[in-house]
SEGUTOR-291287 format. One record per atom (N, C-alpha, C): residue number from 1; atom name; x, y, z. Coordinates in Angstrom, 3 decimals, always signed. Each point is the difference from the previous one (the first is absolute). Example, Ala and Ser with C-alpha at 12.3 -4.5 7.8 and 13.67 -1.06 7.14 Angstrom:
REM residues 2
   nr  atom         X         Y         Z
    1     N   +13.190    -5.690    +7.800
    1    CA    -0.890    +1.190    +0.000
    1     C    +0.900    +1.200    +0.000
    2     N    -0.350    +1.050    -0.720
    2    CA    +0.820    +1.190    +0.060
    2     C    -0.770    +1.090    +0.730
//
This chain:
REM residues 52
   nr  atom         X         Y         Z
    1     N    +0.739    -1.220    -0.049
    1    CA    -0.780    +1.266    -0.026
    1     C    +0.876    +1.236    +0.056
    2     N    -0.110    +0.835    -0.902
    2    CA    +0.836    +1.301    -0.090
    2     C    -0.960    +0.953    +0.791
    3     N    +0.946    +0.701    +0.950
    3    CA    -0.623    +1.150    +0.583
    3     C    +0.203    +1.202    -0.704
    4     N    -0.878    +1.070    +0.219
    4    CA    +0.016    +1.228    -0.578
    4     C    -0.673    +0.931    +0.994
    5     N    +0.232    +1.332    -0.364
    5    CA    -0.633    +0.887    +0.786
    5     C    -1.576    -0.113    +0.465
    6     N    -0.591    -0.644    -1.060
    6    CA    -1.644    -0.288    +0.074
    6     C    +0.117    -0.976    +1.224
    7     N    +0.731    -0.686    +0.404
    7    CA    -0.055    -0.861    +0.977
    7     C    +0.063    +0.772    +1.470
    8     N    +0.725    +0.904    -0.012
    8    CA    +0.152    +0.759    +1.213
    8     C    -1.197    +1.155    +0.101
    9     N    -0.607    +0.372    -1.291
    9    CA    -0.977    +1.148    +0.170
    9     C    -1.336    -0.484    -0.070
   10     N    -0.304    -1.194    -0.286
   10    CA    -1.416    -0.753    +0.108
   10     C    -0.451    +0.018    +1.437
   11     N    +0.843    -0.478    +0.876
   11    CA    -0.550    -0.126    +1.401
   11     C    -0.028    +1.383    +0.714
   12     N    +0.655    +1.106    -0.278
   12    CA    +0.107    +1.232    +0.558
   12     C    -1.553    +0.650    -0.654
   13     N    -0.298    -0.355    -1.121
   13    CA    -1.375    +0.375    -0.814
   13     C    -1.270    -0.322    +0.919
   14     N    +0.036    -1.300    +0.492
   14    CA    -0.924    -0.507    +0.802
   14     C    +0.152    +0.275    +1.404
   15     N    +0.832    +0.805    +0.252
   15    CA    +0.147    +0.298    +1.519
   15     C    +0.552    -1.130    +0.707
   16     N    +0.791    -0.942    -0.465
   16    CA    +0.485    -1.152    +0.787
   16     C    +0.965    +0.505    +1.081
   17     N    -0.092    -0.594    +1.161
   17    CA    +0.980    +0.391    +1.040
   17     C    +1.313    -0.808    +0.054
   18     N    +0.010    -0.974    -0.755
   18    CA    +1.057    -0.849    -0.099
   18     C    +0.336    -0.723    -1.382
   19     N    +1.108    +0.059    -0.696
   19    CA    +0.140    -0.729    -1.122
   19     C    +1.415    -0.724    -0.045
   20     N    -0.314    -1.152    -0.403
   20    CA    +1.235    -1.039    -0.018
   20     C    +0.415    -0.096    -1.351
   21     N    +1.510    +0.267    +0.098
   21    CA    +0.651    -0.111    -1.235
   21     C    +1.592    -0.119    +0.271
   22     N    +0.650    -0.236    -1.056
   22    CA    +1.517    -0.102    +0.529
   22     C    +0.621    +1.316    +0.193
   23     N    +1.039    -0.065    +1.147
   23    CA    +0.661    +1.332    +0.326
   23     C    +0.654    +0.658    -1.274
   24     N    +0.474    -0.890    -0.945
   24    CA    +0.586    +0.727    -1.098
   24     C    -0.931    +0.991    -0.744
   25     N    -1.387    -0.406    -0.001
   25    CA    -0.960    +0.881    -0.711
   25     C    -0.137    +1.382    +0.605
   26     N    +0.133    -0.180    +1.474
   26    CA    -0.427    +1.147    +0.747
   26     C    +1.435    +1.049    -0.056
   27     N    +1.145    -0.796    -0.017
   27    CA    +1.145    +0.889    +0.129
   27     C    +0.199    +0.469    -1.433
   28     N    -0.337    -0.521    -1.081
   28    CA    -0.047    +0.342    -1.332
   28     C    -0.768    +1.445    -0.350
   29     N    -1.061    -0.153    +0.429
   29    CA    -0.978    +1.197    +0.000
   29     C    +0.320    +1.205    +0.745
   30     N    +0.904    -0.243    +1.055
   30    CA    +0.638    +0.981    +0.867
   30     C    +1.113    +0.638    -0.857
   31     N    +0.741    -0.567    -0.773
   31    CA    +1.201    +0.344    -0.760
   31     C    -0.649    +0.779    -1.318
   32     N    -1.174    -0.062    -0.230
   32    CA    -0.351    +0.644    -1.207
   32     C    +0.294    +1.496    -0.003
   33     N    +0.500    +0.449    -0.975
   33    CA    +0.433    +1.413    -0.218
   33     C    -0.819    +1.025    +0.275
   34     N    -1.267    -0.086    -0.156
   34    CA    -1.033    +1.014    +0.555
   34     C    -0.357    +0.085    +1.171
   35     N    +0.293    -1.097    +0.822
   35    CA    -0.197    -0.230    +1.433
   35     C    +0.697    +1.096    +0.664
   36     N    +1.455    +0.170    -0.215
   36    CA    +0.606    +0.959    +0.291
   36     C    -0.213    +1.392    -0.105
   37     N    -0.388    +0.280    -1.208
   37    CA    -0.127    +1.366    -0.307
   37     C    -1.143    +0.452    +0.539
   38     N    -1.124    -0.928    -0.252
   38    CA    -1.288    +0.503    +0.911
   38     C    -0.176    -0.027    +1.389
   39     N    +1.165    -0.697    +0.829
   39    CA    -0.139    +0.065    +1.334
   39     C    +0.889    +1.585    +0.367
   40     N    +0.721    +0.161    -0.799
   40    CA    +0.801    +1.315    +0.226
   40     C    -0.898    +1.241    -0.221
   41     N    -0.828    -0.091    -0.986
   41    CA    -1.183    +1.004    -0.234
   41     C    -0.887    +0.080    +0.997
   42     N    -0.272    -1.053    +0.528
   42    CA    -1.116    -0.062    +0.797
   42     C    +0.321    +0.395    +1.580
   43     N    +1.272    -0.438    +0.276
   43    CA    +0.519    +0.652    +1.279
   43     C    +0.332    +1.425    +0.118
   44     N    +0.499    +0.783    -1.364
   44    CA    +0.019    +1.301    -0.238
   44     C    -1.231    +0.783    +0.193
   45     N    -1.071    -0.549    -0.546
   45    CA    -1.267    +0.585    +0.000
   45     C    -0.590    -0.218    +1.370
   46     N    +0.270    -0.893    +0.760
   46    CA    -0.678    -0.196    +1.245
   46     C    +0.847    +1.035    +1.065
   47     N    +1.273    +0.090    -0.292
   47    CA    +0.742    +0.944    +0.718
   47     C    -0.415    +1.560    -0.120
   48     N    -0.239    +0.257    -1.296
   48    CA    -0.503    +1.259    -0.229
   48     C    -1.436    +0.381    +0.367
   49     N    -0.669    -0.942    +0.246
   49    CA    -1.418    +0.128    +0.650
   49     C    +0.139    +0.001    +1.640
   50     N    +1.232    -0.320    +0.675
   50    CA    +0.258    +0.115    +1.349
   50     C    -0.206    -1.284    +0.756
   51     N    +0.179    -1.076    -0.844
   51    CA    +0.011    -1.353    +0.512
   51     C    +1.244    -0.372    +0.277
   52     N    +0.445    -0.636    +1.208
   52    CA    +1.360    -0.388    +0.038
   52     C    +0.064    -1.552    +0.401
//
C-alpha cells in the first residue's frame, strides 16, 4: 500500500482524534518545504497580533 498526503488528510477531514500510519509518513509531511515557510509566516502574524 502506497501512502500519500491523502492518507493523512482524510482522517483530519472527518475530525478523527487518532490516525494510525507509519512514522515515516508523518516525518515526511513535516519536512515538506511549505511547512517551514507557512509556520514562519503564521508565527510572524501571531506575533504582530500580540500573541506570544
